[in-house]
DORO-287631 format. One record per residue (C-alpha): residue number from 1; x, y, z. Coordinates in pm, 1 decimal, decimal comma. Each point is the difference from the previous one (the first is absolute). Layout:
REM residues N
drenti->NUM	xx->X	yy->Y	zz->Z
...
//
This chain:
REM residues 328
drenti->1	xx->0,0	yy->0,0	zz->0,0
drenti->2	xx->108,7	yy->358,2	zz->-55,0
drenti->3	xx->-15,4	yy->254,1	zz->280,8
drenti->4	xx->-352,3	yy->109,0	zz->-97,0
drenti->5	xx->-127,8	yy->-355,7	zz->12,2
drenti->6	xx->111,1	yy->-122,7	zz->341,7
drenti->7	xx->-261,6	yy->-182,8	zz->209,4
drenti->8	xx->-5,2	yy->271,7	zz->268,0
drenti->9	xx->-70,9	yy->276,2	zz->-252,3
drenti->10	xx->-292,1	yy->-206,5	zz->-126,5
drenti->11	xx->-148,1	yy->-42,5	zz->347,8
drenti->12	xx->139,5	yy->-344,9	zz->84,3
drenti->13	xx->149,7	yy->-112,8	zz->330,8
drenti->14	xx->103,9	yy->-318,3	zz->174,6
drenti->15	xx->-256,9	yy->-56,8	zz->277,7
drenti->16	xx->105,9	yy->-70,5	zz->356,0
drenti->17	xx->21,4	yy->-371,4	zz->71,8
drenti->18	xx->-288,6	yy->17,8	zz->248,9
drenti->19	xx->-237,5	yy->123,8	zz->-269,2
drenti->20	xx->-238,8	yy->-252,8	zz->-152,6
drenti->21	xx->142,4	yy->-272,9	zz->-227,8
drenti->22	xx->-160,5	yy->-183,2	zz->-289,0
drenti->23	xx->251,0	yy->-285,5	zz->35,3
drenti->24	xx->350,2	yy->-105,7	zz->98,8
drenti->25	xx->270,5	yy->-130,1	zz->-237,3
drenti->26	xx->261,8	yy->-254,3	zz->110,5
drenti->27	xx->281,3	yy->-177,2	zz->-185,6
drenti->28	xx->89,4	yy->-368,7	zz->45,7
drenti->29	xx->352,5	yy->-88,4	zz->118,6
drenti->30	xx->215,9	yy->-247,5	zz->-189,5
drenti->31	xx->361,0	yy->118,4	zz->-37,8
drenti->32	xx->229,3	yy->-253,3	zz->174,5
drenti->33	xx->265,7	yy->267,6	zz->58,9
drenti->34	xx->-250,7	yy->205,7	zz->198,1
drenti->35	xx->-226,9	yy->-263,0	zz->157,0
drenti->36	xx->149,8	yy->-302,7	zz->173,4
drenti->37	xx->-80,3	yy->-360,1	zz->-89,5
drenti->38	xx->-148,1	yy->101,2	zz->-335,3
drenti->39	xx->-239,8	yy->242,6	zz->168,4
drenti->40	xx->-205,2	yy->-275,1	zz->169,5
drenti->41	xx->-4,9	yy->181,0	zz->335,8
drenti->42	xx->-40,8	yy->345,0	zz->-149,2
drenti->43	xx->-293,7	yy->-109,8	zz->-213,6
drenti->44	xx->-177,6	yy->-136,5	zz->305,8
drenti->45	xx->25,0	yy->336,8	zz->178,0
drenti->46	xx->-95,3	yy->196,1	zz->-313,0
drenti->47	xx->-313,9	yy->-214,3	zz->-13,3
drenti->48	xx->-72,9	yy->90,4	zz->364,0
drenti->49	xx->39,6	yy->369,7	zz->-77,6
drenti->50	xx->-225,9	yy->-18,5	zz->-306,6
drenti->51	xx->-264,2	yy->-195,2	zz->191,8
drenti->52	xx->4,1	yy->246,4	zz->289,7
drenti->53	xx->-41,9	yy->300,4	zz->-230,2
drenti->54	xx->-277,0	yy->-173,7	zz->-198,1
drenti->55	xx->-221,1	yy->9,0	zz->310,6
drenti->56	xx->-13,9	yy->378,1	zz->-43,9
drenti->57	xx->39,4	yy->70,4	zz->-373,4
drenti->58	xx->49,4	yy->-182,8	zz->-331,7
drenti->59	xx->349,9	yy->-135,0	zz->-65,3
drenti->60	xx->175,1	yy->-77,7	zz->-328,4
drenti->61	xx->317,3	yy->-211,7	zz->8,9
drenti->62	xx->231,8	yy->14,7	zz->-302,7
drenti->63	xx->207,5	yy->-311,0	zz->-71,9
drenti->64	xx->226,4	yy->-107,6	zz->-285,5
drenti->65	xx->-121,7	yy->-263,1	zz->-245,9
drenti->66	xx->223,5	yy->-256,9	zz->170,7
drenti->67	xx->-148,7	yy->81,3	zz->341,9
drenti->68	xx->-366,9	yy->66,7	zz->-84,0
drenti->69	xx->-127,7	yy->-350,4	zz->83,0
drenti->70	xx->201,5	yy->-8,5	zz->320,7
drenti->71	xx->-130,5	yy->340,0	zz->109,3
drenti->72	xx->-357,4	yy->-89,1	zz->-88,8
drenti->73	xx->20,1	yy->-318,4	zz->208,4
drenti->74	xx->125,1	yy->183,9	zz->309,4
drenti->75	xx->-247,7	yy->287,5	zz->-6,4
drenti->76	xx->-371,7	yy->-2,2	zz->90,2
drenti->77	xx->-249,0	yy->23,0	zz->-288,4
drenti->78	xx->-106,8	yy->355,6	zz->84,7
drenti->79	xx->347,8	yy->125,9	zz->-96,2
drenti->80	xx->57,6	yy->67,2	zz->-369,7
drenti->81	xx->325,7	yy->-141,5	zz->-142,3
drenti->82	xx->124,1	yy->130,5	zz->-333,7
drenti->83	xx->307,2	yy->-85,9	zz->-208,0
drenti->84	xx->262,0	yy->271,7	zz->-30,0
drenti->85	xx->345,0	yy->-44,5	zz->-150,2
drenti->86	xx->220,1	yy->97,9	zz->294,0
drenti->87	xx->209,7	yy->-155,9	zz->271,5
drenti->88	xx->11,0	yy->283,3	zz->253,5
drenti->89	xx->-269,8	yy->5,7	zz->266,3
drenti->90	xx->82,0	yy->338,3	zz->158,1
drenti->91	xx->-308,9	yy->178,9	zz->-130,1
drenti->92	xx->64,6	yy->318,3	zz->193,6
drenti->93	xx->302,5	yy->39,8	zz->-230,4
drenti->94	xx->-100,5	yy->-165,4	zz->-327,1
drenti->95	xx->-378,4	yy->27,2	zz->8,9
drenti->96	xx->-205,7	yy->300,6	zz->-110,3
drenti->97	xx->-40,4	yy->317,6	zz->202,9
drenti->98	xx->-356,1	yy->127,6	zz->-36,3
drenti->99	xx->-113,4	yy->359,0	zz->-10,4
drenti->100	xx->-358,2	yy->124,7	zz->-8,8
drenti->101	xx->-174,9	yy->320,3	zz->-95,5
drenti->102	xx->-244,1	yy->126,5	zz->256,6
drenti->103	xx->-356,5	yy->88,0	zz->-89,5
drenti->104	xx->64,2	yy->361,3	zz->93,0
drenti->105	xx->270,1	yy->22,1	zz->-267,5
drenti->106	xx->-263,2	yy->-80,8	zz->-260,5
drenti->107	xx->-309,8	yy->169,8	zz->138,1
drenti->108	xx->129,4	yy->308,1	zz->176,0
drenti->109	xx->203,4	yy->144,7	zz->283,9
drenti->110	xx->85,5	yy->-141,0	zz->341,6
drenti->111	xx->-343,2	yy->82,8	zz->139,7
drenti->112	xx->-184,3	yy->-198,0	zz->-267,2
drenti->113	xx->-243,9	yy->-244,5	zz->161,3
drenti->114	xx->-120,2	yy->-320,0	zz->-163,2
drenti->115	xx->-276,2	yy->-217,4	zz->148,5
drenti->116	xx->36,9	yy->172,1	zz->335,7
drenti->117	xx->374,6	yy->-73,7	zz->22,9
drenti->118	xx->245,1	yy->284,6	zz->59,4
drenti->119	xx->302,7	yy->-89,5	zz->-214,4
drenti->120	xx->315,8	yy->118,9	zz->177,3
drenti->121	xx->292,4	yy->-16,4	zz->-239,9
drenti->122	xx->314,2	yy->-155,1	zz->153,3
drenti->123	xx->-169,7	yy->-36,3	zz->335,9
drenti->124	xx->316,8	yy->-144,8	zz->151,1
drenti->125	xx->186,3	yy->318,0	zz->-79,0
drenti->126	xx->171,6	yy->-100,5	zz->-323,1
drenti->127	xx->312,0	yy->-96,7	zz->193,5
drenti->128	xx->254,3	yy->-265,8	zz->-100,8
drenti->129	xx->263,8	yy->-179,5	zz->212,6
drenti->130	xx->326,0	yy->-116,8	zz->-161,1
drenti->131	xx->352,2	yy->-92,4	zz->107,6
drenti->132	xx->315,3	yy->165,3	zz->-127,6
drenti->133	xx->181,1	yy->-333,4	zz->31,9
drenti->134	xx->-225,3	yy->-143,7	zz->-270,6
drenti->135	xx->-89,0	yy->273,2	zz->-247,8
drenti->136	xx->337,0	yy->174,4	zz->12,4
drenti->137	xx->191,3	yy->-326,2	zz->-37,9
drenti->138	xx->238,3	yy->16,3	zz->-297,7
drenti->139	xx->-152,2	yy->-318,8	zz->-145,5
drenti->140	xx->-348,4	yy->152,7	zz->-26,6
drenti->141	xx->-14,9	yy->361,7	zz->-114,5
drenti->142	xx->357,5	yy->115,1	zz->-73,1
drenti->143	xx->-121,3	yy->245,6	zz->-263,1
drenti->144	xx->-245,5	yy->177,7	zz->231,3
drenti->145	xx->55,3	yy->241,9	zz->286,9
drenti->146	xx->-202,4	yy->-23,1	zz->320,5
drenti->147	xx->-214,9	yy->290,9	zz->-117,7
drenti->148	xx->-60,0	yy->-163,7	zz->-337,3
drenti->149	xx->-110,2	yy->-322,2	zz->170,7
drenti->150	xx->-247,6	yy->201,5	zz->205,9
drenti->151	xx->-132,1	yy->161,0	zz->-316,3
drenti->152	xx->-53,8	yy->-344,3	zz->-158,6
drenti->153	xx->-190,6	yy->-127,9	zz->304,4
drenti->154	xx->-217,8	yy->309,1	zz->-1,4
drenti->155	xx->-63,4	yy->-20,4	zz->-374,6
drenti->156	xx->-89,0	yy->-369,4	zz->-14,7
drenti->157	xx->-153,3	yy->-73,0	zz->342,7
drenti->158	xx->-168,9	yy->331,8	zz->65,7
drenti->159	xx->173,1	yy->57,7	zz->333,7
drenti->160	xx->64,8	yy->351,8	zz->125,0
drenti->161	xx->279,8	yy->-59,7	zz->249,2
drenti->162	xx->275,6	yy->-258,3	zz->47,3
drenti->163	xx->143,1	yy->-81,8	zz->343,9
drenti->164	xx->344,5	yy->-160,2	zz->-30,8
drenti->165	xx->123,0	yy->-241,4	zz->266,4
drenti->166	xx->377,0	yy->-66,0	zz->-2,0
drenti->167	xx->-9,5	yy->-379,8	zz->12,1
drenti->168	xx->-219,8	yy->-304,1	zz->-28,0
drenti->169	xx->9,8	yy->-300,3	zz->231,4
drenti->170	xx->342,4	yy->-131,2	zz->98,2
drenti->171	xx->90,2	yy->-299,4	zz->-216,2
drenti->172	xx->-243,8	yy->87,5	zz->-278,1
drenti->173	xx->274,5	yy->-13,1	zz->-261,6
drenti->174	xx->-217,9	yy->-176,8	zz->-258,2
drenti->175	xx->-206,9	yy->313,3	zz->-52,3
drenti->176	xx->258,8	yy->260,5	zz->104,7
drenti->177	xx->-228,2	yy->91,0	zz->288,1
drenti->178	xx->-357,9	yy->7,9	zz->-127,4
drenti->179	xx->-234,0	yy->218,8	zz->203,3
drenti->180	xx->-254,4	yy->-280,5	zz->55,8
drenti->181	xx->217,9	yy->-174,5	zz->258,2
drenti->182	xx->63,4	yy->326,3	zz->182,8
drenti->183	xx->-294,0	yy->239,7	zz->7,5
drenti->184	xx->-353,5	yy->44,0	zz->-135,1
drenti->185	xx->-309,1	yy->214,6	zz->36,3
drenti->186	xx->-289,5	yy->-133,5	zz->209,1
drenti->187	xx->-235,5	yy->289,7	zz->-67,5
drenti->188	xx->37,1	yy->374,3	zz->-59,2
drenti->189	xx->273,5	yy->133,1	zz->224,7
drenti->190	xx->84,9	yy->-336,9	zz->162,4
drenti->191	xx->294,4	yy->-228,5	zz->-81,7
drenti->192	xx->129,8	yy->-335,3	zz->119,9
drenti->193	xx->378,0	yy->-29,5	zz->46,5
drenti->194	xx->212,4	yy->-312,1	zz->38,4
drenti->195	xx->168,0	yy->18,6	zz->338,6
drenti->196	xx->226,8	yy->-185,7	zz->240,9
drenti->197	xx->69,5	yy->62,8	zz->368,5
drenti->198	xx->339,8	yy->-169,3	zz->-29,1
drenti->199	xx->260,9	yy->278,1	zz->-15,8
drenti->200	xx->263,9	yy->-251,6	zz->-113,0
drenti->201	xx->-202,7	yy->-95,7	zz->-308,0
drenti->202	xx->112,9	yy->183,0	zz->-318,4
drenti->203	xx->-369,1	yy->59,1	zz->-68,5
drenti->204	xx->-21,7	yy->225,5	zz->306,7
drenti->205	xx->201,4	yy->282,9	zz->-159,2
drenti->206	xx->-204,6	yy->-24,0	zz->-321,4
drenti->207	xx->-324,5	yy->25,2	zz->194,3
drenti->208	xx->133,4	yy->296,8	zz->199,3
drenti->209	xx->92,4	yy->182,7	zz->-321,7
drenti->210	xx->-343,4	yy->-69,9	zz->-143,8
drenti->211	xx->-189,6	yy->115,5	zz->307,8
drenti->212	xx->203,0	yy->321,0	zz->0,2
drenti->213	xx->-102,0	yy->73,5	zz->-359,6
drenti->214	xx->-362,9	yy->-94,2	zz->56,7
drenti->215	xx->-27,0	yy->202,6	zz->322,9
drenti->216	xx->105,3	yy->313,1	zz->-184,8
drenti->217	xx->-206,3	yy->-63,1	zz->-312,7
drenti->218	xx->-347,8	yy->103,6	zz->-104,1
drenti->219	xx->-214,1	yy->-151,9	zz->-271,9
drenti->220	xx->-116,9	yy->182,7	zz->-311,5
drenti->221	xx->-281,9	yy->161,9	zz->198,1
drenti->222	xx->230,6	yy->123,5	zz->275,2
drenti->223	xx->-92,5	yy->-261,3	zz->259,2
drenti->224	xx->258,3	yy->-117,0	zz->251,7
drenti->225	xx->39,6	yy->-377,0	zz->-10,1
drenti->226	xx->-103,2	yy->-239,5	zz->273,6
drenti->227	xx->255,2	yy->-283,7	zz->16,3
drenti->228	xx->-88,8	yy->-351,9	zz->114,4
drenti->229	xx->294,6	yy->-231,6	zz->72,2
drenti->230	xx->-22,6	yy->-359,2	zz->-125,6
drenti->231	xx->276,0	yy->-218,2	zz->143,3
drenti->232	xx->192,2	yy->-228,0	zz->-236,3
drenti->233	xx->32,3	yy->-374,1	zz->73,1
drenti->234	xx->316,5	yy->-183,6	zz->83,1
drenti->235	xx->251,8	yy->79,8	zz->-130,5
drenti->236	xx->-39,9	yy->-301,9	zz->-228,8
drenti->237	xx->270,8	yy->-169,7	zz->-206,6
drenti->238	xx->8,5	yy->-246,7	zz->-289,8
drenti->239	xx->88,4	yy->-351,6	zz->112,3
drenti->240	xx->240,3	yy->-242,5	zz->-166,4
drenti->241	xx->-294,4	yy->-213,2	zz->-112,8
drenti->242	xx->-184,9	yy->294,9	zz->-150,7
drenti->243	xx->305,4	yy->124,2	zz->-188,5
drenti->244	xx->75,2	yy->-350,0	zz->-130,8
drenti->245	xx->-341,8	yy->-12,1	zz->-167,0
drenti->246	xx->85,3	yy->284,0	zz->-239,2
drenti->247	xx->150,6	yy->-56,8	zz->-344,3
drenti->248	xx->243,3	yy->283,4	zz->-69,3
drenti->249	xx->54,9	yy->56,7	zz->-372,2
drenti->250	xx->201,0	yy->319,4	zz->21,7
drenti->251	xx->-288,2	yy->239,3	zz->-75,8
drenti->252	xx->-178,7	yy->24,8	zz->332,6
drenti->253	xx->144,1	yy->159,8	zz->312,0
drenti->254	xx->181,2	yy->-267,9	zz->208,4
drenti->255	xx->-172,1	yy->-99,2	zz->323,1
drenti->256	xx->259,1	yy->-176,7	zz->217,7
drenti->257	xx->-80,0	yy->-151,6	zz->340,3
drenti->258	xx->-13,7	yy->263,3	zz->271,7
drenti->259	xx->-144,6	yy->270,0	zz->-226,0
drenti->260	xx->-227,2	yy->222,9	zz->205,8
drenti->261	xx->-355,8	yy->-1,8	zz->-130,4
drenti->262	xx->-168,9	yy->331,0	zz->-76,2
drenti->263	xx->-299,1	yy->-99,7	zz->213,1
drenti->264	xx->-255,2	yy->269,1	zz->81,1
drenti->265	xx->-361,5	yy->-8,4	zz->116,8
drenti->266	xx->-48,2	yy->320,7	zz->-195,3
drenti->267	xx->1,7	yy->-202,6	zz->-320,6
drenti->268	xx->-375,7	yy->-70,1	zz->18,7
drenti->269	xx->-283,3	yy->39,2	zz->-249,7
drenti->270	xx->-304,1	yy->222,4	zz->55,2
drenti->271	xx->-303,3	yy->-176,6	zz->-147,5
drenti->272	xx->-362,0	yy->119,1	zz->-4,6
drenti->273	xx->-61,9	yy->-38,2	zz->371,8
drenti->274	xx->300,5	yy->-218,1	zz->77,1
drenti->275	xx->366,0	yy->32,6	zz->94,9
drenti->276	xx->195,7	yy->-300,8	zz->-125,2
drenti->277	xx->310,8	yy->-9,1	zz->217,0
drenti->278	xx->312,5	yy->-218,6	zz->3,0
drenti->279	xx->80,9	yy->-219,0	zz->298,1
drenti->280	xx->356,1	yy->-121,6	zz->49,2
drenti->281	xx->-28,5	yy->-251,0	zz->282,3
drenti->282	xx->137,1	yy->253,8	zz->251,6
drenti->283	xx->-293,1	yy->-25,5	zz->240,8
drenti->284	xx->68,3	yy->313,7	zz->203,7
drenti->285	xx->30,4	yy->233,7	zz->-296,0
drenti->286	xx->-256,7	yy->-185,3	zz->-214,3
drenti->287	xx->-262,7	yy->67,2	zz->267,2
drenti->288	xx->117,6	yy->356,5	zz->54,4
drenti->289	xx->-27,3	yy->71,7	zz->-371,4
drenti->290	xx->-359,6	yy->-122,0	zz->-7,3
drenti->291	xx->-79,2	yy->219,8	zz->301,3
drenti->292	xx->154,0	yy->311,6	zz->-157,0
drenti->293	xx->-161,3	yy->-58,2	zz->-339,4
drenti->294	xx->-340,6	yy->-67,7	zz->157,5
drenti->295	xx->24,5	yy->331,4	zz->181,8
drenti->296	xx->122,2	yy->186,9	zz->-310,0
drenti->297	xx->-275,6	yy->-148,1	zz->-219,7
drenti->298	xx->-301,1	yy->-33,5	zz->232,5
drenti->299	xx->-242,8	yy->-47,7	zz->-290,2
drenti->300	xx->200,1	yy->-285,3	zz->-153,9
drenti->301	xx->39,6	yy->-365,0	zz->92,4
drenti->302	xx->366,5	yy->-86,6	zz->54,1
drenti->303	xx->74,6	yy->-338,7	zz->-157,0
drenti->304	xx->320,4	yy->-186,5	zz->84,5
drenti->305	xx->191,8	yy->-183,0	zz->-273,4
drenti->306	xx->218,4	yy->-258,4	zz->171,3
drenti->307	xx->324,3	yy->-105,2	zz->-165,0
drenti->308	xx->73,8	yy->339,0	zz->-156,6
drenti->309	xx->366,5	yy->-67,2	zz->72,8
drenti->310	xx->0,1	yy->-186,3	zz->-333,7
drenti->311	xx->-79,9	yy->322,3	zz->-185,5
drenti->312	xx->265,1	yy->187,1	zz->200,1
drenti->313	xx->254,8	yy->-260,0	zz->-111,8
drenti->314	xx->-68,1	yy->112,9	zz->-356,9
drenti->315	xx->55,3	yy->366,0	zz->84,4
drenti->316	xx->-335,3	yy->157,6	zz->89,5
drenti->317	xx->-343,4	yy->-76,7	zz->136,9
drenti->318	xx->-375,6	yy->30,0	zz->-45,5
drenti->319	xx->-5,9	yy->360,8	zz->-120,8
drenti->320	xx->283,6	yy->-73,5	zz->-244,8
drenti->321	xx->-185,5	yy->-286,3	zz->-171,9
drenti->322	xx->-332,6	yy->181,3	zz->-39,1
drenti->323	xx->-136,8	yy->295,4	zz->-194,7
drenti->324	xx->-341,4	yy->153,0	zz->63,1
drenti->325	xx->-221,2	yy->107,7	zz->-288,7
drenti->326	xx->-209,0	yy->298,4	zz->109,2
drenti->327	xx->-375,4	yy->-12,6	zz->-36,5
drenti->328	xx->-125,2	yy->183,7	zz->-306,9
//
């Protein structure tokens, strides 16, 4: 698109994740250099995630031709499975990003009312969270300055303000520190932040830096941010057995035994009325995460997905493998 044809200039925006969805898209894991034991364990947990989300909204799972029958057999009949020529199941990276145009952009100004509904454009403030560690990494946008990256986000997602956090979660080298392991919006003016009370944990300094930025930030509407701390599990590390199940072919990032997992309860999915949250087998922090999320989302049912360690072994979690499609 040229500058006059960007989505934002035509009234489009990426809705907040808590806004209504028409469905959820998920990929199907198969790469043996990313998923141990030919993805048998990962596929089982992906099926749990898809099934949990399908209780709240329609789900479409995309699988390669070689994996379609396998995926179909592991998923309940209410979940649609389609063939897609791919072998990467990280849909937050490789799947589509949806933007919508609000009714008011077509019918009138911000006070336009349709069927008794007051349409508030960018009701969450049009604010975007990112990490410098990720977007300013030399392997991602070496040709763009920080300001130019902001301009792109504003032009294509319809955001008005970008809040930059210095780092993502400690150990999240696969993504260069994606924001979805570190911080997210709960509702207008409220964020969740990955946290640890252990001052000897390298994550502690990262969380301190983030809370300093967030405490001094305002959203696009000038609101100060309320910050809710969500403690990380563990720390958790890849075992000898888990590492031995991977087939390294020289393309994927090596995952030797002892690698710290980028495990975060913040990597959840907001469904229509549900919060689908990873559980890592760390009982204390698993339970605490459910408590915090239940308080943060009082109108949602918090659903635990046991065994989410398997997704963390691959380099992400529930939010990373999903992509919401906004309701029309």
